[in-house]
C-alpha positions as CSV (number, residue, x, y, z in Angstrom):
1,M,-64.2,-7.2,-7.5
2,N,-65.2,-5.7,-10.8
3,P,-63.1,-3.4,-12.1
4,S,-65.1,-0.8,-14.1
5,A,-64.2,2.7,-14.2
6,A,-67.8,5.0,-14.5
7,P,-68.0,7.7,-16.7
8,A,-65.8,11.2,-15.9
9,P,-67.9,13.5,-13.9
10,S,-68.0,16.7,-14.2
11,A,-66.8,20.1,-12.9
12,T,-69.9,20.3,-10.5
13,A,-70.9,16.7,-10.3
14,A,-66.8,16.5,-8.4
15,R,-68.0,19.8,-6.1
16,Q,-71.1,18.2,-5.1
17,G,-69.1,14.8,-4.4
18,R,-66.7,16.7,-1.8
19,T,-69.1,18.5,-0.6
20,H,-70.9,15.1,0.5
21,S,-67.8,13.2,1.2
22,G,-68.5,12.4,4.2
23,R,-71.7,10.1,4.2
24,P,-70.1,8.2,2.2
25,A,-67.2,7.8,4.2
26,T,-69.6,7.6,7.7
27,A,-71.4,4.5,5.8
28,G,-68.5,2.7,5.0
29,L,-67.6,2.9,8.7
30,L,-71.1,1.9,10.4
31,A,-71.4,-1.1,7.9
32,G,-67.6,-2.3,8.7
33,T,-68.2,-2.0,12.5
34,L,-71.5,-3.7,12.3
35,A,-70.1,-6.1,10.4
36,F,-67.6,-6.5,12.6
37,V,-69.8,-7.1,15.7
38,A,-72.0,-9.2,13.5
39,Y,-69.0,-11.6,12.6
40,L,-68.1,-12.0,16.4
41,P,-70.4,-14.3,17.9
42,G,-68.7,-17.7,18.9
43,L,-65.0,-16.4,18.7
44,G,-64.0,-18.9,20.8
45,R,-65.7,-22.1,18.9
46,S,-63.4,-24.8,17.9
47,L,-61.4,-24.7,14.5
48,D,-62.5,-26.4,11.3
49,F,-60.4,-28.5,9.8
50,D,-58.5,-26.1,7.2
51,S,-58.3,-23.4,10.1
52,A,-57.0,-25.9,12.7
53,E,-54.1,-27.3,10.0
54,T,-53.1,-23.6,9.6
55,V,-52.7,-22.7,13.1
56,G,-51.1,-26.6,14.0
57,R,-48.9,-26.5,11.2
58,F,-47.9,-22.5,10.0
59,V,-49.0,-20.7,13.5
60,R,-47.9,-22.7,16.7
61,P,-44.8,-23.4,15.0
62,G,-41.6,-20.4,15.1
63,P,-40.2,-18.5,14.2
64,P,-42.6,-16.4,12.0
65,W,-40.6,-16.2,8.9
66,A,-41.0,-20.3,8.6
67,V,-44.2,-20.1,7.2
68,F,-42.8,-19.0,4.0
69,R,-40.9,-22.4,3.6
70,E,-43.7,-24.7,4.4
71,Q,-46.5,-26.0,2.3
72,A,-49.2,-28.6,2.4
73,V,-50.5,-29.1,-0.5
74,F,-52.1,-25.6,-1.3
75,N,-53.7,-25.1,2.4
76,N,-51.1,-22.5,3.8
77,H,-51.5,-19.0,2.6
78,P,-48.2,-17.4,3.1
79,L,-48.9,-13.6,4.1
80,F,-51.9,-14.7,6.0
81,S,-49.9,-17.0,8.3
82,F,-47.0,-14.4,8.6
83,L,-49.3,-12.2,10.1
84,E,-51.2,-14.8,12.2
85,Q,-47.9,-15.3,13.5
86,L,-47.2,-11.9,14.2
87,V,-50.5,-12.0,16.4
88,R,-49.4,-14.9,18.4
89,V,-45.9,-13.3,19.0
90,V,-47.6,-10.3,20.3
91,T,-50.3,-12.0,22.2
92,G,-48.8,-15.0,23.2
93,R,-51.5,-16.8,22.6
94,S,-52.6,-19.2,19.7
95,D,-56.4,-20.2,20.8
96,A,-59.2,-20.0,18.8
97,A,-60.4,-17.1,19.8
98,A,-57.1,-15.1,18.9
99,M,-56.5,-16.3,15.6
100,R,-59.4,-15.1,14.2
101,V,-60.0,-11.9,15.0
102,L,-57.6,-10.9,12.1
103,P,-59.9,-12.3,9.6
104,I,-62.7,-11.2,11.1
105,L,-61.2,-7.6,11.1
106,C,-60.4,-8.2,7.1
107,G,-63.6,-9.1,6.1
108,A,-65.3,-6.0,8.4
109,L,-62.8,-3.9,6.6
110,A,-63.8,-5.1,2.8
111,V,-67.6,-4.5,3.8
112,G,-66.1,-1.4,5.1
113,V,-64.4,0.1,1.9
114,L,-66.4,-1.4,-0.5
115,T,-69.9,0.6,1.0
116,W,-67.7,3.8,1.1
117,F,-66.7,3.4,-2.5
118,V,-70.1,2.3,-3.6
119,A,-72.2,5.0,-1.7
120,R,-69.5,7.9,-2.8
121,R,-70.2,6.4,-6.8
122,H,-73.2,5.7,-6.7
123,G,-75.3,6.9,-3.7
124,L,-75.7,6.2,0.3
125,A,-78.5,3.6,-0.8
126,A,-76.6,2.0,-3.6
127,G,-73.6,1.9,-0.8
128,L,-75.7,0.2,2.1
129,A,-77.4,-2.8,-0.6
130,A,-73.7,-2.8,-1.9
131,G,-72.3,-3.4,1.9
132,A,-74.9,-5.5,2.8
133,V,-74.7,-8.1,0.3
134,L,-71.1,-8.7,0.6
135,A,-71.6,-8.8,4.6
136,C,-74.7,-11.0,4.6
137,N,-73.2,-13.6,1.6
138,P,-72.8,-16.9,3.7
139,T,-69.7,-18.1,1.8
140,F,-67.8,-15.0,2.9
141,V,-69.5,-14.9,6.7
142,H,-67.6,-18.2,6.8
143,L,-64.2,-17.8,5.1
144,S,-64.0,-14.4,6.9
145,R,-64.7,-16.2,10.3
146,A,-62.3,-19.1,9.6
147,V,-58.5,-18.7,10.4
148,R,-57.5,-18.6,6.3
149,G,-57.1,-16.0,4.0
150,Y,-59.8,-15.4,2.1
151,S,-60.9,-12.5,3.9
152,L,-57.4,-10.5,3.7
153,L,-57.2,-11.7,-0.6
154,T,-60.9,-10.4,-0.9
155,L,-60.4,-6.9,1.3
156,C,-56.8,-6.5,-1.6
157,A,-58.8,-7.2,-4.1
158,I,-61.1,-4.6,-3.2
159,V,-58.4,-1.9,-2.7
160,A,-57.0,-3.0,-5.9
161,T,-59.0,-2.6,-8.2
162,I,-60.5,0.7,-6.9
163,V,-56.9,2.3,-7.4
164,V,-57.3,1.0,-11.1
165,A,-60.8,2.0,-11.5
166,E,-60.1,5.9,-9.8
167,D,-56.7,6.1,-11.7
168,R,-58.1,7.3,-14.6
169,R,-60.9,9.5,-12.7
170,A,-58.6,11.6,-10.3
171,D,-57.1,12.8,-13.3
172,V,-60.1,14.0,-15.4
173,V,-61.4,15.1,-12.0
174,A,-58.3,17.2,-12.3
175,D,-58.5,18.3,-15.7
176,A,-62.3,19.2,-15.1
177,D,-62.1,21.2,-12.1
178,A,-58.4,22.6,-11.9
179,D,-59.0,25.5,-9.3
180,A,-60.5,23.1,-7.0
181,V,-58.5,20.8,-7.5
182,K,-54.9,22.2,-8.4
183,G,-52.5,20.8,-6.0
184,A,-54.6,19.3,-3.6
185,T,-56.5,16.1,-5.4
186,R,-54.4,15.2,-8.8
187,P,-50.7,15.5,-6.9
188,Q,-51.8,13.7,-3.8
189,W,-53.7,11.1,-5.8
190,R,-50.1,10.7,-8.0
191,R,-48.4,10.2,-4.9
192,W,-49.9,7.4,-3.0
193,S,-52.0,5.3,-5.7
194,G,-48.7,3.4,-6.7
195,P,-47.6,2.6,-3.4
196,L,-51.0,1.7,-2.5
197,Y,-52.0,-0.8,-5.6
198,V,-48.8,-2.8,-5.1
199,A,-49.1,-2.8,-1.3
200,A,-53.0,-4.3,-1.7
201,A,-52.4,-6.4,-5.1
202,S,-48.3,-7.7,-3.5
203,V,-50.6,-8.8,-0.4
204,G,-53.1,-10.3,-1.7
205,L,-51.3,-12.2,-4.1
206,A,-48.9,-12.7,-1.1
207,T,-52.2,-14.6,0.2
208,H,-53.3,-16.7,-2.4
209,L,-52.7,-17.3,-5.8
210,Y,-56.4,-16.4,-6.8
211,M,-55.3,-13.4,-7.2
212,L,-53.8,-13.5,-10.4
213,P,-57.3,-13.4,-11.9
214,V,-58.0,-10.1,-10.2
215,L,-54.7,-9.1,-11.5
216,A,-55.8,-9.8,-15.0
217,A,-59.2,-8.8,-15.1
218,H,-56.8,-5.3,-14.2
219,V,-54.8,-5.8,-16.9
220,G,-58.2,-5.8,-19.4
221,V,-58.7,-2.6,-18.3
222,L,-56.0,-0.7,-18.8
223,L,-55.7,-2.3,-21.9
224,A,-59.3,-1.5,-22.8
225,R,-58.4,2.3,-22.0
226,G,-55.2,2.3,-23.4
227,E,-53.6,3.4,-20.3
228,F,-51.0,0.2,-19.9
229,D,-47.8,2.2,-19.7
230,D,-44.8,2.6,-17.9
231,R,-46.0,3.7,-14.9
232,W,-49.0,0.2,-14.9
233,R,-45.9,-1.7,-16.0
234,R,-43.7,-1.2,-12.9
235,R,-46.4,-1.5,-10.8
236,F,-47.2,-5.0,-12.0
237,L,-43.0,-6.1,-11.9
238,W,-43.1,-4.8,-8.1
239,T,-46.2,-6.7,-7.2
240,A,-44.8,-9.7,-9.0
241,G,-41.4,-9.7,-6.9
242,L,-42.7,-8.8,-3.9
243,A,-45.5,-11.6,-4.0
244,G,-43.1,-13.7,-5.3
245,C,-40.8,-14.0,-2.4
246,A,-43.6,-15.2,-0.6
247,Y,-43.3,-18.2,-2.7
248,A,-40.0,-18.5,-3.7
249,G,-39.3,-21.3,-0.6
250,M,-42.2,-23.6,-1.2
251,A,-42.5,-23.3,-5.1
252,D,-41.0,-27.1,-5.5
253,A,-43.5,-28.0,-3.1
254,M,-46.6,-26.5,-4.9
255,L,-45.7,-27.4,-8.3
256,H,-45.4,-31.5,-6.9
257,A,-48.4,-30.6,-5.1
258,T,-50.0,-29.6,-8.8
259,A,-48.7,-32.8,-10.8
260,A,-50.2,-35.0,-7.9
261,H,-53.7,-33.7,-8.3
262,G,-56.0,-35.8,-10.5
263,R,-57.3,-33.6,-13.4
264,V,-61.3,-33.7,-13.4
265,F,-63.4,-31.6,-15.4
266,R,-66.1,-30.4,-13.1
267,A,-68.9,-29.3,-15.7
268,G,-71.1,-27.6,-12.6
269,M,-68.3,-25.5,-11.3
270,P,-69.2,-22.4,-13.4
271,W,-73.2,-22.5,-11.5
272,Q,-71.7,-23.2,-8.3
273,V,-69.8,-20.3,-8.8
274,A,-72.5,-17.9,-9.7
275,T,-74.9,-19.3,-6.5
276,M,-71.8,-18.6,-4.1
277,V,-71.5,-15.4,-5.6
278,T,-74.7,-14.7,-5.0
279,G,-75.6,-16.2,-2.0
280,G,-77.1,-19.0,-2.9
281,G,-80.5,-20.4,-2.6
282,W,-83.4,-17.9,-2.7
283,A,-81.2,-15.4,-2.0
284,S,-79.6,-16.0,-5.5
285,L,-83.1,-16.1,-7.0
286,A,-83.2,-12.6,-5.6
287,L,-80.0,-10.9,-6.9
288,A,-79.4,-12.2,-9.8
289,P,-82.1,-9.4,-11.6
290,L,-80.0,-7.2,-10.0
291,V,-76.5,-8.5,-10.8
292,G,-77.9,-8.7,-14.5
293,V,-79.0,-5.2,-14.9
294,G,-76.3,-3.7,-13.0
295,A,-73.8,-5.7,-15.3
296,W,-76.2,-4.3,-18.5
297,V,-75.7,-0.7,-17.0
298,V,-71.6,-0.9,-16.0
299,L,-70.6,-3.1,-19.4
300,R,-72.5,-0.8,-21.2
301,G,-71.0,2.4,-20.1
302,S,-67.2,1.4,-19.8
303,R,-65.1,0.4,-22.2
304,G,-62.6,-0.8,-19.0
305,A,-65.2,-2.6,-17.6
306,R,-66.1,-4.2,-21.2
307,G,-61.9,-5.2,-21.3
308,A,-61.9,-6.5,-17.6
309,A,-65.0,-9.0,-18.2
310,V,-62.8,-10.5,-21.3
311,A,-60.0,-10.6,-19.5
312,L,-61.6,-12.3,-16.4
313,A,-63.4,-14.6,-18.2
314,V,-60.8,-16.1,-20.6
315,V,-58.3,-16.3,-17.3
316,L,-61.4,-18.2,-15.7
317,V,-62.2,-20.4,-18.8
318,L,-58.8,-21.5,-18.6
319,L,-58.4,-22.7,-14.7
320,W,-61.8,-24.4,-15.0
321,A,-61.4,-26.0,-18.7
322,G,-58.0,-26.0,-19.0
323,L,-56.0,-26.7,-15.5
324,R,-58.5,-29.5,-14.3
325,S,-57.7,-29.2,-11.4
326,A,-59.3,-31.8,-8.8
327,A,-58.4,-29.3,-6.2
328,L,-60.3,-26.4,-7.3
329,E,-63.3,-25.1,-5.3
330,D,-65.8,-22.6,-5.2
331,R,-64.4,-20.5,-2.1
332,F,-61.3,-19.8,-4.4
333,F,-63.8,-17.5,-6.2
334,V,-64.8,-15.6,-3.3
335,W,-63.1,-12.3,-3.9
336,L,-66.3,-12.5,-6.9
337,V,-68.8,-11.4,-4.1
338,P,-68.2,-7.7,-3.8
339,G,-67.9,-7.6,-7.7
340,A,-71.8,-9.1,-7.6
341,A,-71.9,-6.3,-4.5
342,Y,-70.8,-3.7,-6.8
343,L,-73.0,-4.7,-9.7
344,V,-75.8,-4.5,-7.1
345,G,-75.7,-1.1,-6.0
346,V,-75.3,0.4,-9.3
347,A,-78.9,-1.6,-9.9
348,V,-80.5,-0.1,-7.0
349,A,-79.1,3.2,-7.8
350,R,-80.5,3.4,-11.4
351,I,-83.6,1.6,-10.0
352,R,-85.1,2.7,-6.3
353,A,-87.6,-0.4,-6.2
354,G,-84.2,-2.6,-6.9
355,A,-83.5,-1.7,-3.1
356,L,-86.2,-4.1,-1.7
357,L,-84.9,-6.8,-3.8
358,A,-81.6,-6.5,-2.5
359,A,-83.2,-6.3,1.1
360,G,-85.3,-9.7,0.5
361,S,-81.7,-11.3,-1.2
362,V,-79.7,-10.2,1.9
363,V,-82.6,-11.5,4.6
364,L,-82.3,-14.8,3.3
365,A,-78.6,-14.7,3.0
366,A,-78.3,-13.6,6.5
367,A,-80.5,-16.8,7.3
368,S,-79.2,-18.9,5.5
369,A,-75.3,-18.1,6.7
370,V,-76.9,-17.9,10.3
371,S,-78.8,-20.6,10.5
372,V,-77.9,-23.3,7.9
373,A,-73.8,-22.9,8.0
374,P,-73.1,-25.1,10.6
375,G,-71.1,-23.7,13.7
376,Y,-72.0,-19.8,14.0
377,T,-72.0,-20.2,17.3
378,A,-71.6,-23.5,18.7
379,D,-68.7,-25.8,17.9
380,P,-68.5,-27.2,14.1
381,T,-65.9,-29.8,15.1
382,G,-65.2,-32.6,18.0
383,Y,-61.0,-31.4,17.6
384,R,-60.8,-29.2,21.0
385,A,-63.5,-32.1,23.0
386,A,-60.8,-34.7,21.2
387,A,-57.8,-32.8,22.6
388,A,-59.4,-32.5,26.2
389,V,-59.7,-36.6,26.2
390,L,-56.0,-36.4,25.3
391,L,-54.8,-34.8,27.9
392,A,-57.0,-36.6,30.4
393,V,-55.2,-39.7,29.1
394,R,-51.9,-38.0,29.4
395,A,-52.6,-37.0,33.0
396,A,-53.5,-40.6,33.6
397,G,-50.4,-41.9,32.6
398,E,-51.0,-43.7,29.9
399,T,-50.8,-43.0,26.4
400,G,-52.9,-41.3,24.5
401,C,-52.8,-41.8,20.1
402,V,-54.3,-40.0,16.9
403,A,-55.0,-42.1,13.8
404,G,-53.9,-41.2,10.9
405,S,-51.8,-38.0,9.0
406,T,-55.4,-36.7,8.2
407,G,-56.0,-36.7,12.2
408,V,-53.1,-35.5,13.3
409,Q,-53.2,-32.1,11.4
410,P,-56.2,-31.0,13.2
411,M,-54.9,-32.3,16.7
412,L,-51.7,-30.0,16.0
413,A,-53.7,-26.9,16.8
414,Y,-54.3,-28.0,19.9
415,L,-51.6,-30.3,21.1
416,D,-47.6,-30.8,20.7
417,P,-47.2,-34.2,18.9
418,G,-44.7,-36.5,20.8
419,V,-45.3,-35.0,24.1
420,D,-49.5,-35.5,24.5
421,F,-50.1,-37.9,21.8
422,T,-48.4,-40.2,19.6
423,A,-49.7,-40.3,16.0
424,V,-50.0,-43.6,14.4
425,T,-50.4,-44.4,10.2
426,D,-50.1,-47.9,10.3
427,P,-52.3,-50.6,12.5
428,A,-48.8,-52.1,14.0
429,G,-48.7,-48.9,15.8
430,L,-52.0,-49.7,17.5
431,D,-49.8,-51.5,20.0
432,R,-48.5,-48.6,21.8
433,C,-52.2,-47.1,22.3
434,D,-54.5,-46.9,25.5
435,V,-56.6,-44.9,23.9
436,L,-56.9,-43.9,20.3
437,V,-58.9,-40.7,18.7
438,V,-60.2,-40.4,15.5
439,A,-60.1,-37.1,15.0
440,T,-61.3,-37.1,11.8
441,W,-63.8,-39.6,11.3
442,W,-65.0,-38.7,7.8
443,P,-66.8,-41.7,6.2
444,T,-64.8,-41.0,2.8
445,T,-63.8,-43.9,0.1
446,A,-62.1,-41.4,-2.1
447,D,-58.0,-43.0,-2.1
448,W,-56.1,-40.3,0.1
449,F,-57.5,-41.5,2.9
450,A,-57.4,-44.9,2.4
451,Q,-54.3,-45.3,4.9
452,D,-56.4,-43.2,7.7
453,R,-58.9,-45.9,6.5
454,R,-56.8,-49.4,7.4
455,V,-56.1,-47.7,10.5
456,I,-59.4,-46.8,12.0
457,D,-61.0,-50.0,10.9
458,A,-58.2,-52.3,12.5
459,A,-58.5,-50.3,15.7
460,E,-62.6,-51.0,15.9
461,A,-61.7,-54.2,15.5
462,R,-59.4,-54.4,18.3
463,Y,-60.9,-51.8,21.4
464,S,-63.9,-52.6,23.7
465,H,-65.2,-49.2,24.3
466,R,-66.3,-46.5,22.0
467,L,-67.1,-43.1,22.4
468,V,-68.4,-40.5,19.5
469,I,-67.7,-36.4,21.1
470,G,-68.6,-33.2,19.5
471,P,-70.9,-32.0,16.9
472,G,-70.4,-31.0,13.3
473,D,-67.4,-33.2,11.7
474,R,-67.8,-35.6,15.0
475,A,-64.2,-37.5,16.5
476,L,-64.5,-40.8,17.6
477,V,-62.8,-41.9,20.7
478,L,-61.8,-46.1,21.0
479,S,-60.1,-47.6,24.3
480,D,-59.7,-50.9,26.1
481,G,-61.1,-50.2,29.1
482,P,-63.6,-46.6,30.3
483,L,-61.5,-43.3,30.0
484,P,-60.2,-41.0,32.7
485,A,-62.5,-38.0,33.3
486,F,-62.1,-34.9,31.4
């Protein structure tokens, strides 16, 4: 999110803002509620690979604090996994529907908070436009409906950025309108801004390390405004200390994973991120002019915004051209989507006709999120059906196996290894299998899939019966004879 500071309002503007303070809150509540309802269809559909790995490796096993001791490359979002563990403990459920409620709630809260903030600063039309742009962004929609920590990361980035943007503004309002604010706004903001920032920033960082660029942008704001004082240094130290506790037990594994990943310069990554942030396809073409206008207005009018832009640009270039990780994905930058949405709100506030362009972009993005993104209401994978096959095989007294190390991961979300299935990571292990399930039947020649590929090739040559199940990412079932009913 763009951590800019708006120009200081006058005392009259401050009084007017308080007079209409209920309208932005109502708009935020309405936008968040609509987003929550819109994200619910298909709540119980099967899990995608990353979500299945999260549930199978980090949620179903207990106790809850164990999530802070294990990592699988970078797929464990520690604090998010811990919160999902609490959902499992409280509800007694770890099925897909139960696990999806938390990320959907975080996504809806992100939409609501952003709508409220932009409406409060720039008017209702701007707030609703910004909230709609965020709520309908296809990547944000997909990640908010997956059992992953990206919507929690985005929510924390929004809240922490608002604290930075409002911190100076609250003091200016208090000074400009001391009679109205004395004893209320300034002391109250002083009391809660620090703990709120530390909570949001540390939760975001403990969820995903890509909260670090957001914090770098905050530092850029404060340095540009000349406000990087002891108060803020303490906040950043508290954030680093609290978030560091989440990674202390897995730091060694993450360092080894970083070293193991190849270095690849992905020249197209900036373009991929830019199109992801603006909705992709025709939606990007409609939204890009508004983002550009909003950026021009904000950067021209705010020294803090310019500081944030410089700091963010430096960090992003280091991640892209310096780190060059083969694991870098555009979804890691989903927290930029509310920043683009904020800029759209600013543009709509300045150019009323921009609301029509924003509306067109929202419609295009929403259509893409619902109809193009696979599995909005249908199963995106065949994992659940594959699990049903293995349970039927076990009930028939036969031995069901799962091929490959990558195939085992999604099955852990549905079944217990050693009880419901046997893992096979070498062709020799096929001798003990009556039925083999290839859960991750991926058409890839990548080196990391070579071991699984050997098992799959040997199994396809060995078994005479072949069944393909599931939509989206399909699973393959191989056996010597007809399968038991399932």
